[in-house]
Structure formats: structure tokens, C-alpha cells
N, CA, C and O of each residue as an XYZ file, in Angstrom:
648
protein
N      72.646     55.958    -12.222
C      73.263     57.394    -12.047
C      71.794     58.224    -11.556
O      71.829     59.305    -10.968
N      70.824     57.675    -11.828
C      69.195     58.310    -11.319
C      69.253     57.724     -9.790
O      69.086     58.607     -8.948
N      69.433     56.558     -9.327
C      69.099     56.100     -8.277
C      70.192     56.465     -6.747
O      70.097     56.146     -5.562
N      71.060     57.171     -7.436
C      72.352     57.515     -6.483
C      71.996     59.187     -6.283
O      72.636     59.809     -5.435
N      70.981     59.862     -7.073
C      71.158     61.241     -6.918
C      70.065     61.446     -5.668
O      69.282     60.499     -5.589
N      69.915     62.218     -4.941
C      69.015     62.539     -3.971
C      67.325     63.179     -4.455
O      66.226     62.854     -4.005
N      67.691     64.216     -5.563
C      66.657     64.810     -6.106
C      67.095     64.692     -7.520
O      68.238     64.626     -7.972
N      65.678     64.675     -8.262
C      65.748     64.939     -9.642
C      64.688     65.659    -10.215
O      63.707     65.760     -9.479
N      64.604     66.196    -11.338
C      63.540     66.805    -12.252
C      62.572     65.682    -12.107
O      62.810     64.478    -12.202
N      61.314     66.344    -11.832
C      59.972     65.543    -12.070
C      59.856     65.167    -13.510
O      59.249     64.123    -13.751
N      60.326     65.830    -14.465
C      60.437     65.113    -15.770
C      60.907     63.640    -16.020
O      60.194     62.714    -16.406
N      62.289     63.599    -15.717
C      63.081     62.454    -15.458
C      62.372     61.095    -14.854
O      62.236     59.933    -15.237
N      61.997     61.862    -13.717
C      61.260     60.604    -12.751
C      60.196     60.095    -13.620
O      60.216     58.870    -13.747
N      59.462     60.589    -14.120
C      58.013     60.259    -15.085
C      58.686     59.542    -15.980
O      58.386     58.353    -15.873
N      59.578     59.778    -16.938
C      59.947     59.066    -17.966
C      60.683     58.077    -17.553
O      60.694     57.268    -18.481
N      61.550     57.528    -16.345
C      61.989     56.322    -15.909
C      60.817     55.841    -15.257
O      61.024     54.627    -15.261
N      59.629     56.034    -14.652
C      58.587     55.350    -14.889
C      57.594     54.667    -15.596
O      56.987     53.606    -15.442
N      57.599     55.662    -16.492
C      56.670     55.078    -17.780
C      57.935     54.078    -18.495
O      57.593     53.012    -19.008
N      59.041     54.386    -18.495
C      59.756     53.019    -19.256
C      59.846     51.686    -18.166
O      60.205     50.606    -18.634
N      59.557     51.775    -16.908
C      59.650     50.878    -15.876
C      57.882     50.108    -16.188
O      57.644     48.913    -16.358
N      56.963     51.165    -16.179
C      55.849     50.514    -16.719
C      55.459     49.965    -17.807
O      54.605     49.080    -17.862
N      56.139     50.516    -18.892
C      56.202     49.499    -20.200
C      56.880     48.057    -20.271
O      56.414     47.077    -20.854
N      58.052     48.127    -19.571
C      58.260     46.601    -18.931
C      57.701     45.835    -18.630
O      57.642     44.761    -19.228
N      56.941     46.185    -17.336
C      56.191     45.373    -16.572
C      55.061     45.016    -17.459
O      54.744     43.844    -17.662
N      54.479     45.987    -17.965
C      53.223     45.345    -18.662
C      53.557     44.592    -20.029
O      52.629     44.138    -20.698
N      54.752     44.473    -20.405
C      55.024     43.819    -21.572
C      55.197     42.359    -20.422
O      54.393     41.446    -20.614
N      56.014     42.225    -19.516
C      56.190     41.325    -18.721
C      54.986     40.376    -18.159
O      55.062     39.202    -17.798
N      54.064     41.078    -18.188
C      52.914     40.227    -17.628
C      51.654     40.261    -18.773
O      50.451     40.200    -18.519
N      52.355     40.386    -20.236
C      51.353     40.095    -21.038
C      50.105     41.156    -21.236
O      48.959     40.797    -21.504
N      50.480     42.378    -21.077
C      49.454     43.551    -21.274
C      48.352     43.148    -20.837
O      47.363     43.006    -21.557
N      48.390     42.843    -19.245
C      47.432     42.537    -18.485
C      46.721     44.105    -17.836
O      45.589     44.091    -17.351
N      47.319     45.043    -17.890
C      46.630     46.343    -17.852
C      47.113     47.264    -18.616
O      47.964     46.990    -19.462
N      46.640     48.510    -18.435
C      46.890     49.467    -19.202
C      47.223     50.871    -18.176
O      46.717     51.023    -17.064
N      48.287     51.931    -18.902
C      48.474     53.253    -17.921
C      48.395     54.049    -18.685
O      48.382     53.831    -19.897
N      48.325     55.156    -18.157
C      47.922     56.206    -18.204
C      48.747     57.393    -17.341
O      48.826     57.373    -16.113
N      49.457     58.616    -18.348
C      49.712     59.694    -17.520
C      48.729     61.006    -17.561
O      48.168     61.362    -18.597
N      48.623     61.523    -16.597
C      47.274     62.763    -17.060
C      48.330     64.026    -16.241
O      48.701     63.855    -15.080
N      48.658     65.080    -16.927
C      49.296     66.315    -16.643
C      48.461     67.152    -16.960
O      47.795     67.110    -17.994
N      48.393     68.148    -15.963
C      47.518     69.589    -15.976
C      48.077     70.569    -17.596
O      49.198     70.650    -18.098
N      47.103     71.018    -17.917
C      47.502     71.688    -19.358
C      48.675     72.605    -18.860
O      48.627     72.991    -17.692
N      49.589     72.934    -19.556
C      50.841     73.987    -19.537
C      51.564     73.546    -18.221
O      52.145     74.310    -17.452
N      51.438     72.224    -18.088
C      52.393     71.907    -16.779
C      53.685     71.586    -17.014
O      53.810     70.635    -17.785
N      54.809     72.120    -16.559
C      55.923     71.967    -17.080
C      56.653     71.065    -15.862
O      56.664     71.435    -14.688
N      57.253     69.832    -16.340
C      57.489     69.139    -15.492
C      58.853     69.067    -15.028
O      59.166     68.500    -13.981
N      59.854     69.773    -15.984
C      60.914     70.329    -15.572
C      61.230     71.024    -14.870
O      62.437     71.080    -14.633
N      60.250     71.969    -14.132
C      60.206     73.125    -13.260
C      60.442     72.429    -11.850
O      61.009     73.048    -10.949
N      59.991     71.123    -11.683
C      59.562     70.621    -10.287
C      60.677     69.993    -10.227
O      61.273     69.745    -11.275
N      61.247     69.564     -8.867
C      62.226     68.508     -8.336
C      61.454     67.983     -7.264
O      60.705     68.574     -6.487
N      61.895     66.211     -7.383
C      61.543     65.714     -5.971
C      62.509     64.531     -6.064
O      63.307     64.147     -6.919
N      62.064     64.024     -4.644
C      63.160     62.947     -4.591
C      63.173     61.814     -5.443
O      62.082     61.352     -5.775
N      64.180     61.300     -5.841
C      64.237     60.303     -6.892
C      63.512     58.976     -6.327
O      63.417     58.755     -5.120
N      63.261     58.543     -6.831
C      62.397     56.799     -6.506
C      61.393     56.634     -5.423
O      61.149     55.675     -4.691
N      60.716     58.184     -5.543
C      59.392     57.723     -4.710
C      58.024     57.419     -5.440
O      56.991     57.130     -4.837
N      58.142     57.519     -6.801
C      56.597     56.847     -7.087
C      56.780     55.685     -7.998
O      55.770     55.110     -8.403
N      58.170     55.206     -8.427
C      57.943     53.901     -8.470
C      57.626     52.641     -7.785
O      57.035     51.689     -8.295
N      58.168     52.735     -6.327
C      57.487     51.644     -5.306
C      56.119     51.687     -5.403
O      55.460     50.653     -5.514
N      55.583     52.873     -5.372
C      53.982     52.732     -5.049
C      53.288     52.316     -6.844
O      52.247     51.666     -6.941
N      53.809     52.650     -7.704
C      53.293     51.912     -9.005
C      53.661     50.531     -8.801
O      52.625     49.865     -8.800
N      54.678     49.808     -8.628
C      54.912     48.702     -8.431
C      54.055     47.947     -7.579
O      53.628     46.878     -8.015
N      53.620     48.455     -6.040
C      52.531     48.035     -5.242
C      51.239     47.996     -5.811
O      50.420     47.125     -5.517
N      51.014     48.960     -6.661
C      49.656     48.873     -7.189
C      49.284     47.955     -8.046
O      48.174     47.423     -8.039
N      50.560     47.616     -9.160
C      50.681     46.586    -10.007
C      50.463     44.893     -9.422
O      49.764     43.941     -9.769
N      51.392     45.129     -8.449
C      51.602     43.321     -7.564
C      50.520     43.175     -7.315
O      49.870     42.280     -7.856
N      49.945     44.088     -6.336
C      49.047     43.429     -4.908
C      47.616     44.414     -5.715
O      46.619     44.413     -4.992
N      47.483     45.008     -6.727
C      46.020     45.371     -6.663
C      45.719     44.614     -8.443
O      44.793     43.818     -8.599
N      46.467     44.945     -9.404
C      46.178     45.004    -10.843
C      46.515     43.123    -10.891
O      45.432     42.562    -11.059
N      47.381     42.356    -10.815
C      48.031     41.412    -10.963
C      46.814     40.324    -10.849
O      46.433     39.484    -11.665
N      46.377     40.628     -9.622
C      45.171     39.410     -8.951
C      43.900     39.460     -9.585
O      43.112     38.541     -9.359
N      43.552     40.467    -10.405
C      42.253     41.125    -11.191
C      42.088     39.952    -12.246
O      43.011     39.487    -12.914
N      40.847     39.577    -12.285
C      40.438     38.637    -13.393
C      40.084     39.281    -14.547
O      39.799     38.683    -15.584
N      40.087     40.470    -14.420
C      39.649     41.260    -15.659
C      41.235     42.243    -16.425
O      42.385     41.921    -16.126
N      40.963     43.195    -17.216
C      42.127     43.732    -17.473
C      42.187     45.129    -16.249
O      41.181     45.512    -15.650
N      43.494     45.702    -16.076
C      43.807     46.438    -14.926
C      44.023     47.824    -15.828
O      44.277     48.041    -17.013
N      43.823     48.528    -14.822
C      43.880     50.144    -15.519
C      45.081     50.957    -14.214
O      44.866     50.782    -13.014
N      46.126     51.697    -14.643
C      46.772     52.331    -13.704
C      46.967     53.785    -14.033
O      47.621     54.082    -15.032
N      46.498     54.617    -13.340
C      46.482     56.328    -13.450
C      47.406     56.782    -13.069
O      47.660     56.368    -11.937
N      48.357     57.720    -13.575
C      49.477     58.567    -12.606
C      48.750     59.894    -13.003
O      48.082     60.014    -14.030
N      48.924     60.736    -12.210
C      48.135     62.048    -12.548
C      48.966     62.860    -11.485
O      49.193     62.303    -10.411
N      49.385     63.998    -11.680
C      50.122     65.214    -11.164
C      49.270     66.468    -11.058
O      49.403     67.374    -11.880
N      48.372     66.538    -10.031
C      47.518     67.868     -9.863
C      48.502     68.676     -8.959
O      49.361     68.174     -8.233
N      48.205     70.194     -9.139
C      48.645     70.843     -8.129
C      47.738     71.329     -7.099
O      46.846     72.036     -7.568
N      47.697     71.179     -5.947
C      46.997     71.304     -5.146
C      47.396     72.440     -3.888
O      48.350     72.286     -3.125
N      46.578     73.442     -3.863
C      46.998     74.699     -2.865
C      48.682     74.893     -3.269
O      49.334     75.004     -2.231
N      49.350     74.946     -4.237
C      50.401     75.412     -4.668
C      51.132     74.329     -4.270
O      52.319     74.578     -4.055
N      50.722     73.032     -4.085
C      51.696     71.918     -3.670
C      51.472     70.922     -4.504
O      50.331     70.615     -4.849
N      52.662     70.241     -4.966
C      52.786     69.108     -5.964
C      52.436     67.751     -5.344
O      52.961     67.229     -4.360
N      51.526     67.320     -6.052
C      50.968     65.884     -5.432
C      50.957     64.946     -7.005
O      50.779     65.326     -8.162
N      51.163     63.936     -6.568
C      51.269     62.713     -7.501
C      50.354     61.657     -7.071
O      50.558     61.096     -5.995
N      49.366     61.335     -7.809
C      48.397     60.493     -7.441
C      48.653     59.301     -8.516
O      48.883     59.492     -9.710
N      48.568     57.990     -7.851
C      48.810     56.896     -8.437
C      47.406     56.125     -8.065
O      47.093     56.045     -6.877
N      46.695     55.650     -8.916
C      45.551     55.003     -8.702
C      45.269     54.063     -9.819
O      45.308     54.211    -11.041
N      44.883     52.741     -8.819
C      44.528     51.396     -9.913
C      42.995     51.060     -9.499
O      42.344     51.485     -8.545
N      42.647     50.195    -10.488
C      41.188     49.416    -10.642
C      41.415     48.354    -10.122
O      40.844     47.415    -10.676
N      42.157     48.048     -9.084
C      42.695     46.524     -8.538
C      41.530     45.969     -7.689
O      40.336     46.248     -7.804
N      42.117     45.128     -6.814
C      41.387     44.398     -6.092
C      41.080     44.878     -4.576
O      40.422     44.260     -3.739
N      41.762     46.222     -4.419
C      41.885     46.965     -3.112
C      42.749     46.127     -2.077
O      43.228     44.995     -2.157
N      42.774     46.959     -1.210
C      44.083     46.709     -0.034
C      43.380     45.475      1.012
O      44.068     44.523      1.379
N      42.270     45.595      1.331
C      41.952     44.515      2.026
C      41.682     42.976      1.226
O      41.787     41.948      1.893
N      41.411     42.927      0.091
C      41.442     41.858     -0.545
C      42.860     41.015     -0.684
O      43.099     39.823     -0.496
N      43.873     42.344     -1.171
C      44.835     41.975     -1.173
C      45.909     41.264      0.040
O      46.724     40.348     -0.063
N      45.541     42.055      1.116
C      45.766     41.247      2.458
C      45.596     39.820      2.489
O      46.391     38.885      2.583
N      44.037     39.924      2.360
C      43.578     38.631      2.509
C      44.382     37.499      1.697
O      44.556     36.373      2.164
N      44.796     37.853      0.598
C      45.516     36.884     -0.421
C      46.675     36.523      0.146
O      46.978     35.332      0.220
N      47.656     37.724      0.729
C      48.986     37.497      1.222
C      48.930     36.700      2.274
O      49.787     35.843      2.492
N      47.970     36.901      2.982
C      47.822     35.895      4.476
C      47.469     34.181      4.136
O      47.731     33.184      4.808
N      46.741     34.329      2.751
C      46.326     32.777      2.217
C      47.511     32.602      1.691
O      47.928     31.562      2.200
N      48.201     32.963      1.059
C      49.817     32.515      0.027
C      50.467     31.712      1.225
O      50.597     31.947      2.426
N      50.860     30.541      0.296
C      51.658     29.628      1.070
C      53.453     30.435      0.804
O      54.425     30.281      1.544
N      53.394     31.096     -0.217
C      55.005     31.797     -0.372
C      54.769     33.415      0.231
O      54.013     34.285     -0.203
N      55.548     33.449      1.187
C      55.091     34.595      2.213
C      56.518     35.806      1.427
O      57.730     35.805      1.642
N      55.826     36.536      0.677
C      56.666     37.526      0.268
C      56.968     38.902      1.187
O      56.150     39.402      1.960
N      58.424     39.437      0.911
C      58.910     40.325      2.118
C      58.696     41.384      1.135
O      59.268     41.381      0.045
N      57.887     42.277      1.505
C      57.725     43.529      0.831
C      58.612     44.750      1.301
O      58.539     45.355      2.371
N      59.196     44.896      0.577
C      60.431     45.824      0.890
C      59.816     47.506      0.655
O      59.895     48.520      1.348
N      59.216     47.217     -0.615
C      58.766     48.621     -1.193
C      58.406     49.706     -0.140
O      59.035     50.747      0.047
N      57.321     49.304      0.500
C      56.927     50.436      1.594
C      57.829     50.538      2.421
O      58.194     51.701      2.594
N      58.512     49.533      3.201
C      59.456     49.909      4.276
C      60.598     50.988      3.702
O      60.832     52.037      4.302
N      61.227     50.634      2.564
C      62.137     51.608      1.955
C      61.711     52.864      1.876
O      62.402     53.792      2.296
N      60.466     53.047      1.303
C      59.777     54.482      1.192
C      59.354     54.950      2.335
O      59.171     56.163      2.235
N      59.131     54.573      3.304
C      58.893     54.944      4.815
C      60.098     55.576      5.030
O      60.083     56.806      4.988
N      61.406     54.870      5.308
C      62.576     55.130      5.604
C      63.122     56.411      4.811
O      63.601     57.418      5.333
N      62.982     56.210      3.691
C      63.422     57.508      2.712
C      62.840     58.706      3.041
O      63.530     59.720      3.141
N      61.194     58.718      3.293
C      60.578     59.859      3.322
C      60.909     60.489      4.793
O      61.022     61.705      4.946
N      61.060     59.521      5.896
C      61.454     59.796      7.300
C      63.201     60.691      7.140
O      63.326     61.783      7.694
N      64.250     60.157      6.455
C      65.283     60.353      6.152
C      65.393     62.090      5.641
O      66.141     62.937      6.129
N      64.374     62.279      4.491
C      64.609     63.505      4.018
C      63.926     64.562      4.806
O      64.308     65.732      4.766
N      62.737     64.091      5.653
C      62.044     64.981      6.425
C      62.992     65.500      7.654
O      62.878     66.684      7.968
N      64.038     64.572      8.457
C      65.081     64.596      9.088
C      65.910     65.697      8.713
O      65.938     66.651      9.489
N      66.867     65.762      7.242
C      67.512     66.353      6.840
C      67.116     67.603      6.341
O      67.952     68.353      5.837
N      65.792     67.944      6.437
C      64.875     69.043      6.098
C      64.968     69.255      4.613
O      64.745     70.356      4.109
N      65.266     68.298      3.987
C      65.331     68.205      2.309
C      63.712     68.624      1.661
O      63.344     69.406      0.784
N      63.058     67.755      2.505
C      61.526     67.966      1.644
C      60.445     66.739      2.726
O      60.791     65.575      2.933
N      59.547     67.174      3.108
C      58.623     66.460      3.939
C      57.619     66.014      2.692
O      57.334     66.798      1.787
N      57.163     64.772      2.756
C      56.620     63.795      1.706
C      55.390     63.164      2.656
O      55.532     62.420      3.627
N      54.295     63.617      2.158
C      53.085     62.691      2.867
C      52.476     62.031      2.094
O      52.228     62.475      0.973
N      52.029     60.650      2.534
C      51.951     59.662      1.448
C      50.565     59.176      2.211
O      50.587     58.854      3.399
N      49.418     59.154      1.453
C      48.137     59.033      1.845
C      47.762     57.684      1.042
O      48.302     57.474     -0.045
N      46.847     56.785      1.575
C      46.452     55.791      0.870
C      44.698     55.653      1.040
O      44.089     55.354      2.067
N      44.124     55.976     -0.327
C      42.374     55.971     -0.143
C      41.793     54.496     -1.046
O      41.966     54.242     -2.238
N      41.018     53.632      0.070
C      40.505     52.590     -0.980
C      39.294     53.166     -1.494
O      38.512     53.887     -0.874
N      39.189     52.665     -3.035
C      38.239     53.145     -3.681
C      36.879     51.869     -3.726
O      37.009     50.656     -3.563
N      35.690     52.601     -3.984
C      34.900     51.480     -4.044
C      33.602     51.959     -5.122
O      33.311     53.129     -5.369
N      33.039     50.954     -5.584
C      31.935     51.194     -6.647
C      30.767     51.487     -6.283
O      30.699     51.547     -5.056
N      29.575     51.750     -6.926
C      28.527     52.253     -6.462
C      27.566     51.169     -5.177
O      26.917     51.580     -4.215
N      27.794     49.714     -5.623
C      27.604     48.647     -4.890
C      28.376     48.830     -3.612
O      27.862     48.257     -2.652
N      29.398     49.437     -3.387
C      30.160     49.393     -1.960
C      31.360     48.053     -1.930
O      31.923     47.608     -0.930
N      31.527     47.584     -3.426
C      32.654     46.626     -3.459
C      34.024     47.507     -3.697
O      34.053     48.631     -4.198
N      35.033     46.831     -3.277
C      36.246     47.413     -3.689
C      36.747     47.762     -5.278
O      36.751     46.928     -6.184
N      37.013     48.659     -5.363
C      37.442     49.082     -6.799
C      38.762     49.714     -7.115
O      39.007     50.264     -8.189
N      39.633     49.597     -6.071
C      40.621     49.853     -6.373
C      41.429     50.660     -5.444
O      40.775     50.864     -4.421
N      43.039     51.401     -5.387
C      43.582     52.187     -4.418
C      44.095     53.393     -5.205
O      44.535     53.384     -6.354
N      43.967     54.376     -4.421
C      44.525     55.512     -4.609
C      45.841     56.157     -3.509
O      45.627     56.536     -2.358
N      46.755     56.159     -3.971
C      47.888     56.248     -3.400
C      48.290     58.071     -3.736
O      48.695     58.388     -4.855
N      48.102     59.175     -2.571
C      48.357     60.439     -3.157
C      49.380     60.658     -2.557
O      49.321     60.392     -1.356
N      50.594     61.161     -3.035
C      52.015     61.623     -2.706
C      52.001     63.106     -2.402
O      51.750     63.707     -3.447
N      52.149     63.829     -1.513
C      51.875     65.388     -1.669
C      53.443     66.055     -1.225
O      53.720     66.087     -0.026
N      54.222     66.466     -2.020
C      55.715     66.814     -1.746
C      55.365     68.516     -1.104
O      54.756     69.394     -1.715
N      55.849     68.593      0.024
C      55.553     69.930      0.921
C      56.961     70.364      0.911
O      57.840     69.615      1.336
N      57.186     71.399      0.501
C      58.476     72.385      0.275
C      58.860     72.711      1.978
O      58.021     72.876      2.864
N      60.190     72.744      2.123
C      60.536     72.789      3.749
C      60.348     74.583      4.254
O      60.907     75.456      3.590
N      59.766     74.818      5.101
C      59.354     76.181      5.623
C      57.771     76.282      5.241
O      57.142     77.340      5.223
N      57.287     75.110      4.967
C      55.479     75.530      4.513
C      54.731     74.891      5.308
O      53.507     74.994      5.221
């Protein structure tokens, strides 16, 4: 029912994302923790977003960033409001995009990553329909010594006519 809807309340999307993360965490023997950070007085039921936008980003963070870690991983999902524009940030403390790409090139098992492709197609289709423009930005994170310290995906939901 949820996946067939074009738009959903942010509260429902976050509820399903939390259920997904709990299952994945259990299936990977609690190798990572996740936390949601919402602004004080934030009412998620007042915001509507396209369905299934956040889950593929969280999945990528887990598979490509956190699972290859030799230590315990951390995934943070935050919902800041920036210039009256809803944003969702998914940040991991994983191995980073460069190391993840190197691992994929070295892997004998060539996995086909459909998550980003489907996400790109969906955001382009929504923009063409005038439903909602979605901008996704990726930032590589580094520690004080310049070593990879994870990735942050920032999803901006831009209302039509803005």
C-alpha cells in the first residue's frame, strides 16, 4: 500500500524507515546503531514527501559504508528545516565512497546497484510531473587527520513554484 502511493506523510515514511532499519540491524547482528534526530516541536504529519526516497539512501549507507567497517557503525537520520525547505540527512560513519568504490571494483561478485538508478529515475519523473523537485547531494566526511569518516546524503524537498 505504501509503495504504490506517490506521496506520503513524512511521519509514515519515517515509521517505515525505522522498521526497515531495525530489521536490517538485527539481520546483521547489531553491527551498527541508528538514531533519528528531529527538531523540537517538529510535526512530521504536517509534511508530505514522495514515498520510498529515504530507504534507498539508508540502504546504501549500510551496505556500502557501514557493513565493510571493522568497527561498530553509526547511522544518523536528521530532519532539519533549512530556509523553510524540508531536508532529510542520512549520515554514516562508514568507510567512505572512495573506499567503497575500490571494494566494489575488487569484488569478484559484481553487484548491480539498482537503488541509486531507481532513485534518480523517480526524482526525475517527479520533477517532470511538477509534483516536487528533489535535490540529493552527497558529502564525503573526513576525520581530523584527513581520513575517510563516512558519507552524508542530503535530500532537499523543493516545493513546486519555489
